[in-house]
C-alpha positions as CSV (number, residue, x, y, z in Angstrom):
1,M,0.0,0.0,0.0
2,N,1.0,3.6,-0.5
3,G,-0.3,7.1,0.0
4,A,-3.8,7.4,1.2
5,S,-4.2,3.7,1.7
6,R,-1.2,3.4,4.0
7,E,-2.6,6.3,6.1
8,A,-6.1,4.7,6.2
9,L,-4.7,1.4,7.4
10,A,-2.6,3.0,10.1
11,A,-5.6,4.9,11.4
12,A,-7.7,1.7,11.3
13,R,-5.0,-0.2,13.3
14,E,-5.1,2.5,16.0
15,R,-8.9,2.2,16.2
16,L,-8.6,-1.6,16.5
17,D,-6.0,-1.4,19.2
18,A,-8.1,1.1,21.2
19,L,-11.1,-1.2,20.8
20,T,-9.4,-4.4,21.9
21,D,-7.8,-2.7,24.9
22,S,-11.3,-3.2,26.5
23,T,-11.6,-6.6,28.1
24,S,-15.3,-6.7,27.2
25,V,-14.4,-7.0,23.5
26,D,-14.0,-10.6,22.1
27,A,-11.0,-10.2,19.8
28,A,-11.4,-13.7,18.3
29,K,-15.0,-13.0,17.4
30,L,-14.0,-9.6,16.0
31,A,-11.4,-11.5,13.8
32,D,-14.0,-13.9,12.5
33,E,-16.4,-11.1,11.6
34,L,-13.7,-9.0,9.9
35,A,-12.6,-12.1,7.9
36,A,-16.2,-12.7,6.8
37,V,-16.5,-9.1,5.5
38,T,-13.1,-9.5,3.8
39,A,-14.3,-12.6,2.0
40,L,-17.5,-10.8,0.9
41,L,-15.8,-7.7,-0.5
42,D,-13.1,-9.9,-2.1
43,R,-15.9,-11.6,-4.1
44,E,-18.1,-8.5,-4.7
45,V,-15.9,-6.3,-6.8
46,S,-18.7,-3.8,-7.7
47,L,-19.6,-3.4,-4.0
48,R,-16.0,-2.8,-3.1
49,R,-15.7,-0.1,-5.7
50,V,-18.8,1.6,-4.4
51,L,-17.4,1.6,-0.9
52,T,-14.1,3.1,-2.1
53,D,-15.4,5.5,-4.7
54,P,-13.6,8.9,-4.1
55,A,-16.5,10.7,-5.7
56,Q,-18.8,9.7,-2.9
57,S,-18.8,11.3,0.5
58,G,-17.2,9.4,3.4
59,E,-20.3,9.7,5.5
60,G,-22.4,8.3,2.7
61,K,-20.2,5.3,2.3
62,A,-20.1,4.7,6.1
63,E,-23.9,4.8,6.2
64,L,-24.1,2.3,3.4
65,A,-21.7,0.0,5.2
66,Q,-23.8,0.3,8.4
67,R,-26.9,-0.7,6.4
68,L,-25.2,-3.6,4.8
69,F,-23.3,-5.0,7.8
70,G,-25.0,-3.6,10.9
71,S,-27.4,-6.4,11.3
72,Q,-24.9,-9.1,10.3
73,V,-22.0,-8.4,12.6
74,S,-21.3,-6.9,16.1
75,G,-21.5,-3.1,16.6
76,E,-17.7,-3.0,17.1
77,T,-17.1,-4.7,13.7
78,A,-19.6,-2.5,11.9
79,D,-18.0,0.6,13.4
80,L,-14.5,-0.6,12.2
81,V,-15.8,-1.3,8.7
82,S,-17.6,2.1,8.6
83,G,-14.4,3.8,9.6
84,L,-12.5,2.0,6.9
85,V,-14.9,3.0,4.1
86,R,-15.0,6.6,5.4
87,S,-11.3,6.8,4.6
88,R,-9.7,7.4,1.2
89,W,-8.0,4.5,-0.6
90,S,-5.5,4.5,-3.4
91,Q,-7.0,1.3,-4.9
92,S,-10.3,-0.4,-4.1
93,R,-8.5,-3.7,-3.4
94,D,-6.5,-2.0,-0.6
95,L,-9.7,-1.9,1.4
96,V,-9.9,-5.7,1.4
97,D,-6.2,-6.0,2.2
98,A,-6.8,-3.7,5.2
99,L,-9.7,-5.7,6.4
100,E,-7.7,-8.9,6.2
101,D,-4.9,-7.2,8.1
102,L,-7.2,-6.2,10.9
103,A,-8.7,-9.7,11.1
104,N,-5.2,-11.1,11.6
105,I,-4.3,-8.5,14.1
106,A,-7.4,-9.2,16.1
107,D,-6.5,-12.9,16.2
108,L,-3.0,-12.0,17.3
109,T,-4.4,-9.7,20.0
110,A,-6.6,-12.6,21.3
111,A,-3.5,-14.7,21.5
112,Q,-1.6,-11.9,23.3
113,Q,-4.5,-11.7,25.8
114,A,-4.4,-15.4,26.3
115,G,-0.6,-15.4,26.9
116,T,0.1,-17.5,23.8
117,L,1.5,-14.9,21.4
118,D,5.1,-16.3,21.7
119,D,3.7,-19.7,20.9
120,V,2.0,-18.4,17.8
121,E,5.2,-16.7,16.6
122,D,7.2,-19.9,17.0
123,E,4.6,-22.2,15.5
124,L,4.1,-20.0,12.4
125,F,7.8,-20.1,11.8
126,R,8.1,-23.9,12.3
127,F,5.0,-24.6,10.1
128,G,6.6,-22.5,7.4
129,R,9.7,-24.6,7.6
130,I,7.7,-27.8,7.4
131,V,5.8,-26.6,4.4
132,S,9.0,-25.5,2.5
133,S,10.6,-28.9,3.1
134,N,7.6,-31.1,2.2
135,T,6.5,-30.7,-1.4
136,E,3.6,-33.1,-1.1
137,L,2.2,-31.2,1.9
138,R,2.6,-27.9,0.1
139,A,0.9,-29.2,-3.0
140,A,-2.1,-30.4,-0.9
141,L,-2.4,-27.1,0.9
142,T,-2.2,-25.0,-2.2
143,N,-4.3,-27.3,-4.5
144,R,-6.9,-25.0,-6.1
145,K,-9.1,-28.0,-6.9
146,A,-9.3,-29.1,-3.2
147,S,-12.3,-27.9,-1.3
148,V,-12.1,-25.5,1.7
149,T,-13.5,-28.4,3.8
150,A,-10.8,-30.8,2.7
151,K,-8.0,-28.2,3.4
152,G,-9.5,-27.4,6.8
153,E,-9.6,-31.1,7.7
154,L,-6.0,-31.6,6.7
155,L,-4.9,-28.6,8.8
156,R,-6.9,-29.9,11.8
157,S,-5.1,-33.2,11.5
158,L,-1.8,-31.4,11.3
159,L,-2.3,-28.7,13.9
160,G,-5.2,-29.9,16.1
161,G,-3.8,-30.5,19.6
162,R,-0.3,-29.7,18.5
163,A,-0.6,-25.9,18.0
164,V,-2.3,-23.2,20.0
165,R,-5.7,-22.0,18.8
166,G,-4.4,-18.7,17.4
167,T,-1.9,-20.5,15.1
168,E,-4.6,-22.9,13.8
169,R,-7.0,-20.0,13.1
170,L,-4.4,-17.9,11.3
171,V,-3.0,-20.7,9.2
172,T,-6.5,-22.1,8.3
173,R,-7.6,-18.6,7.1
174,L,-4.5,-18.3,5.0
175,V,-4.7,-21.7,3.4
176,T,-8.5,-21.6,2.7
177,A,-8.5,-17.9,1.5
178,P,-5.0,-17.2,0.1
179,R,-6.2,-14.3,-2.1
180,G,-3.5,-14.8,-4.7
181,R,-0.5,-15.0,-2.3
182,S,1.9,-17.9,-2.0
183,L,1.7,-19.9,1.2
184,E,5.2,-19.0,2.1
185,A,4.6,-15.3,1.6
186,G,1.5,-15.5,3.7
187,L,3.2,-17.3,6.5
188,E,6.1,-14.8,6.5
189,S,3.7,-11.9,6.6
190,L,1.8,-13.4,9.6
191,S,5.1,-14.0,11.4
192,K,6.1,-10.3,10.9
193,L,2.7,-9.2,12.1
194,A,3.0,-11.3,15.2
195,A,6.4,-9.8,16.0
196,E,5.0,-6.3,15.6
197,R,2.5,-7.0,18.3
198,R,5.3,-6.8,20.8
199,D,7.3,-4.3,18.8
200,R,9.9,-6.9,18.2
201,V,12.1,-7.5,15.2
202,V,12.4,-11.1,13.9
203,A,15.8,-12.6,13.3
204,V,15.8,-15.9,11.4
205,V,18.9,-17.7,12.7
206,T,20.1,-20.8,10.8
207,S,23.0,-22.6,12.4
208,A,25.0,-25.7,11.5
209,V,24.4,-27.2,14.9
210,P,21.7,-26.3,17.6
211,L,22.7,-23.3,19.6
212,S,23.1,-23.6,23.4
213,D,20.9,-21.4,25.7
214,P,23.9,-19.1,26.5
215,Q,24.7,-18.7,22.8
216,K,21.0,-17.8,22.1
217,Q,21.1,-15.3,24.9
218,R,24.3,-13.7,23.8
219,L,23.3,-13.5,20.1
220,G,19.9,-12.1,21.0
221,A,21.4,-9.5,23.3
222,A,24.0,-8.5,20.7
223,L,21.5,-8.2,17.9
224,A,19.0,-6.2,20.1
225,K,21.7,-3.7,20.9
226,L,22.8,-3.4,17.3
227,Y,19.3,-2.9,16.0
228,G,18.0,-0.9,19.0
229,R,14.9,-3.1,19.4
230,T,14.0,-6.3,21.2
231,M,14.8,-9.2,19.0
232,H,12.8,-12.4,18.6
233,L,15.0,-15.3,17.3
234,N,13.4,-17.9,15.0
235,L,15.9,-20.8,15.1
236,D,16.6,-23.4,12.4
237,V,19.3,-26.0,11.9
238,D,21.0,-26.7,8.6
239,P,24.3,-28.7,8.7
240,E,25.3,-27.2,5.3
241,V,25.0,-23.5,6.3
242,L,28.2,-21.7,5.4
243,G,30.3,-20.2,8.1
244,G,28.4,-22.0,10.9
245,I,25.6,-19.6,11.1
246,R,23.3,-17.3,9.0
247,V,21.3,-14.5,10.5
248,Q,18.6,-12.7,8.5
249,V,17.0,-9.5,9.9
250,G,14.6,-8.2,7.3
251,D,16.5,-7.8,4.1
252,E,19.9,-7.9,5.8
253,V,21.8,-11.2,5.9
254,I,24.8,-11.8,8.2
255,N,27.0,-14.8,7.6
256,G,29.9,-16.2,9.6
257,S,30.7,-18.3,12.6
258,L,28.8,-17.6,15.8
259,A,31.8,-16.7,17.8
260,D,33.1,-14.3,15.1
261,R,29.7,-12.7,14.7
262,I,29.1,-12.1,18.4
263,E,32.7,-10.8,18.8
264,D,32.2,-8.5,15.9
265,A,28.8,-7.3,17.3
266,T,30.5,-6.6,20.7
267,R,33.2,-4.5,18.9
268,R,30.6,-2.5,17.0
269,M,28.6,-1.8,20.2
270,A,31.8,-0.6,21.9
271,S,32.8,1.7,19.0
């Protein structure tokens, strides 16, 4: 997103955060309702265009949204949708992307309230690794001919009882309604969104051998000081990784042995 759409999404996120600060609001229910509106507007292109038409007044579009959704969803969801359509959007499809974003944030907020957000972050990462290494599983989950029910059942067999509820909800929504994205891209986006809930940066650490707890702590502390933000480490093991370790933070990749990288990080912090 860019321009007006980015500003509209930022404002909508603030409204969602303010809303879910209240313990009386069921964040998971909010996520379900926002996802339902997302699916509707993803299908109904003409309606989406009406709700984002810059020639129409914001209040008029908000009133239309209230008439359409007010009796179908909770008041909180209807108010969020009305606020979204009241804003200006660079492209009509950005509205649907924003709704999906809010649905995911609502589910992550529910996980945070339940004390399982760390589990969701880790499980999303591990599930992504499993998918990338299992071509048959990936094919089954991305098969366009497979029904939503079949994909849902497959995911329940994989995640049911093994992952926290928030992870299962997010992955199921992604797989059953990918909206043109690859599974890998969708999982990466969800992982970043989960990290943002705690204002953390995700570092994907791939090492030739498993890191010890002291090594994890030292690496995490060094990276946090280098980047100026709390760092969440997603750990993976690959015996063929060059230099013993590979650290990726956003688009930046650091290669080299663990000892050398930590020593270098310490020198940079002292300089």
